[in-house]
N, C-alpha and C positions, 0 to 999 in steps of 0.2 A: 460398834456400840449397839447393845440390845434395844429393841423397841418394845415399849410396854403399852398394853391396852388400858383403857380407862379403869376397868375393874381390877387391874393388876397394880395400881398405884401403891398400895401398901407393900406389895412384894418388891416393887422398885426401890422403895425407901430402905428396906432391910438389906437387899442385895447391894444397894449403893453404899450403905454404911460399912458393910463388910469389905467392899473394894477400897473404900477410903482408908480403912485401917491398914490394909495390906500395902496401899500406896505409901502411907506414912512410914511403914516398916522398911519398904524398899529404899526410901530416902534417908532413913536413919537406921543403920544396921544394929544399933544397940537396943532398939525397941523390940519387944517380944509381944506381938498382938495375936498370935495364932490361936490362942485359947478363946479369946473374945470373938475373933473372926469365925472360928469353927462353931461357936454357939449361935452366932447370927446365921451361918449357913444352915444349921439344923432347924432354926426357927423358919427360915425362908423355905426350906424343903417341905415342912409341914404345912405352911401357908399355901404353897403351890398345890399341894395335894388337896387341901380343903377347897380352894378356889375352883379346881377342875373336877371336883367330886360330882357335882350335879349342876352343870351349866344350864342356864335358861336358854330358850331358843334365840333370844337377842344376843346373848353373850357368845353363843356358838356362831352366829352371823359375824360378829366382830372377829372371832378367831379365824373363821374362813377367809376373811378379807385381810388378815395380817400381812403386812408388806414383806416380812421375812420368810413367809411360807414358801416352800419349794414350788416352782412353777413348771410349766410344760418343758421348757428348755432344760431345766435341771434334771427332770426325769429322763428325757431323751439321752442326755449326755451320760447319765449314770447307768441306765438299764439297757440301752441299745448299742450295738456296734455297727460299724460300716454305714452309719446314717448318711443318706444322700438326699438333701433337701430338694424338693421340686417346687417351682415357683409359678405363680400366675394362673389365671383362669382361661387363658387362650382367647380372651375377649376384650378385657378392659385394663386390668392391672394386677399386680401382686399385692395381696393384703397381708401386711406384716402382723396382724392380730391373729392370724392362723398359720401355724407351722405344720409341715407335713412332708413325708418322703418315704423312700424305701430304707429299710434297716434290717438288722438281724436281732431277734430276741431269743436268748438262750440258743444262739447259733442257727435259728430257723428264720427264713425270710418272712418279713411282715411289712405291712403298710401302717405307719403311725401318723396320726393327725391330732392336733390339739390347739386350744386357745393359749396364747402367750400374753401375759399382762405386762411383762417387763419388770426390772428390779430397781431402777433408779429413775430420776425425772426424765432424762433423755430417752431411755429405752421405753418408758411408759408412754411417752408421747408418740414415739415411733410405732409402738404396738397398739396405739389407741386404747390403752388400758384393757386390752383383751376383748374389746367390742368389735366384732367382725362386721364388715360391709358386705354387700352382695357378692363381690368378687372373691371374698374369703370363703363363702359357702359354695360358690361355683368351683373354686379350686378344690375344695373337699370332695365335691361330686366327681370331678375329674380323677382325683386320686382313688376314690372308691371304685370307679369304673375300671381303672387300671388294675387294682387289686383283684377285682372280680375276674378280669380277663386272664390274669396270670395265676389265679387260685391262691392268693395270698390272704391270710387272716388280717383283719383290720382292727387296730387298737386305737381308741380315741381317749384323749385326756381333756376333760371339760373343766374350764375355769373362766367363766365370763359373767359379768353383771347382766348381760343380755346383748342382743344384736344392736349395732349402732343405729340410732333413730334419726340421724341427720337428714337434711333436705336432699343432698346429693345421693345418699343411700336409698332413700325412698324413690327418687326419680329413676334410679337404675334397677328398681324392682326388688327391694329388700324382702318383702313378704313372699314373693314368688320364689326367690332364691332359697329362703329358709324352708319353704314347703317342698321344693325340689330336693333339697338335701335330706330332709326327713323321709321323703319318698324313696330316695336312693338307698338309704339305710335299710328300708324294708325290702328292697328288690335284690340286693346282692346275694349271691349264693355261696358266700364264704363266711366263716365265723367272724362275728363282730362283737367285741367286748369294749365296754366303756367304764371309765373311772372318773367320778366327780372328785377332783383333787382340791377344790376350793369352793367357788360359787358356781352353782348351776342355775343360771338365770333365764327363765322364760323360754320362748321358742328358739332363742339363740343357743341354748344348751340342748334342747330336745333334738335339734337338727344334727347333732353329733352323737346323741345318747339313745337313739332308737335301736337298741342293741339286743343281741341274744342274752347277754349277761351284763348287769349294771352293778357296780360296786361304788361305795362312797367312803371316803375317809371319815373317821369318827366325828370330827368337828367341822365337816363341810356342810353346805346347805344346798337345797335344790327346790326351787319354787317357781310358780307361774309369774311372780312379780316380786320386786324387792319389798322388804317391810316398810320402807319409807314411802314407796310408790303406792302400796296398798293403803297405808294410813292416810295419804293425801286424797285418795279416791273415796274411801269409806267414811272418814271422819273430817276431811278437809284440813287435816293437821298432821304434818309429817312427824311431829314430836311423839305421836302415838305409835311409833314404830315397834315398841316393846309389845304392846297389845297385838299389833298386826303379826309380829313374828310368832306369837303363841297361836294365833288363829290359822296361820298358813300351813301349819304342820310340815315345816320345811327341814326338820332335822333328819339325820340318817336313821335314828331310832324310830321316829314316827313313820318314815317312808318304808322302812323294812316291814313294819306291822301292816301297812297298807298294800304291801306287795308291789310297790312301785320300783323298788330296788331289790337286789338279790343278796348282797353281802355288805357287811360293815367292816372296814379295815381299821383296826385299833391304831391309835396314834401314841407317840411317846407322851409321857406326863408333861402337861403344859402346852401340848399342841405340836404339830409337825415342825414348826419353826424352832423348837428347842432342841431337836435332834433330827436334822434334815436327812442325814444318811440313813438312820433307822426307819424313818417314814418312807423314804424312797424304796428301801429294801422290802418293806412290808407290802407296798403297792406292787412291786415286781413279783413277789411270791403269789399274790392274789391273782394277778394277770395270768401267771403260769397255770394256776389251778383252773381258772375259768376257761382258758384255751384247751386244757386237757379234757375238760368235760365234753367238748365238742369234737374231739378227735374221731375221725372215721365217719362222721355224719355227711350225708349227701347234700348237694345244694338245695334240693327240694325240701328236705327235712329241716335244714337251717332256716329257710325262708318261712316255712310253716310254723316252726318253733317261735320265731321272732314275732310273727303276726299274732299268733295265739296269745303270746305273753302280753301284748298290748291290748288285745281285745278283752282279755280276762281281768285286766287291772281294776276296772270299776267294780265288777261283781265281787272280786276277792276283797277289795277294800271295804265295801259295804258289809260283807259278811263278817269281816273282822270287827 
C-alpha cells in the first residue's frame, strides 16, 4: 500500500477512487469502469506533475524522509555484487545504523559504507532510524583505513537525521568519533565519493560525506540541523519548521549553487519512492561518472583535491 505525504492528500483521493472503481469491476465482471478509471489516472498524473513542479524546501524535507524511499541496503543489493559486510569497531560493538563492507561496483573492488534507516518498525528500531552511535563512526574509520591500505575507492551513502545524541553515545565519545571519521575522510589516499540519498543531517552526515565528489538526489536534503531543531532554537517553536527549512538552504539546488555539492541526480516524477529501480539506477550511473573523474590520480592529488574542495566552499558560496 502506497504511503502519501501530507501535501499529497488530494492525489491520494484521486488514485484511491480509481483503485476503488477497478476493485468493483474485479468483483463484478459485467461492470465496465475502465473509461472512468483512465480519466482519474490522467487527472492524477497531472496533479502529481503539478505537486512536484516546484517543491518548497519543507516539502522536499518531507519527501527526503518518505518511508518508502530506497535506503542504503536497497542500493547495495541493487548496485553492488559480492558484497561482504564487515562488522564492529574492534572496541565496543557493531552499530546496525551503519552498513559497510567490501563489494564490487561495475566489477571493480570497492569499499561501500552507508547509513541504514530500516524499512519497517522492527528494522527501524534495530537500525536506530539511521542515527549512528560512536561505534558506527569507528567502524567507518576502520573500513576507510582498510580501503586505503588496499587501494580501494570508497563509496558512501548518506541518509541520517544526525548522529545519535543519547547519554550512552555521549559517554563513549560521540563528538570525538564524528571528528575522527571526518578527519579520516580527509586523510585517505583513494577516491572517495558520496551520495546523499535521503537526509544529510549535521555532523553525522559530514563524517561520511567529506568526499572528493558529493552528489545529492534531487529531493534529498543536507543541513547543519533539522528544520524542527532550527525552529526550536531560533523561534522557540518547532512549528516554524517551514520558515526554518527556507532559511537553512538545505535543498540540492541551493547547495549546488553554494558549491557544497557537485551534482544533482534527477529523481523519477513523484520522488524516488515512486520508481525505486529507476532512482537506484540513476545513482549508480552518477557514482560511475564520479569515480571515472578520479581515475589515474595519485594519492597525494586525491587528498589535495579533497582538502581544497572544502577549504574553498565558503569563498565560492559567498561569491555566488
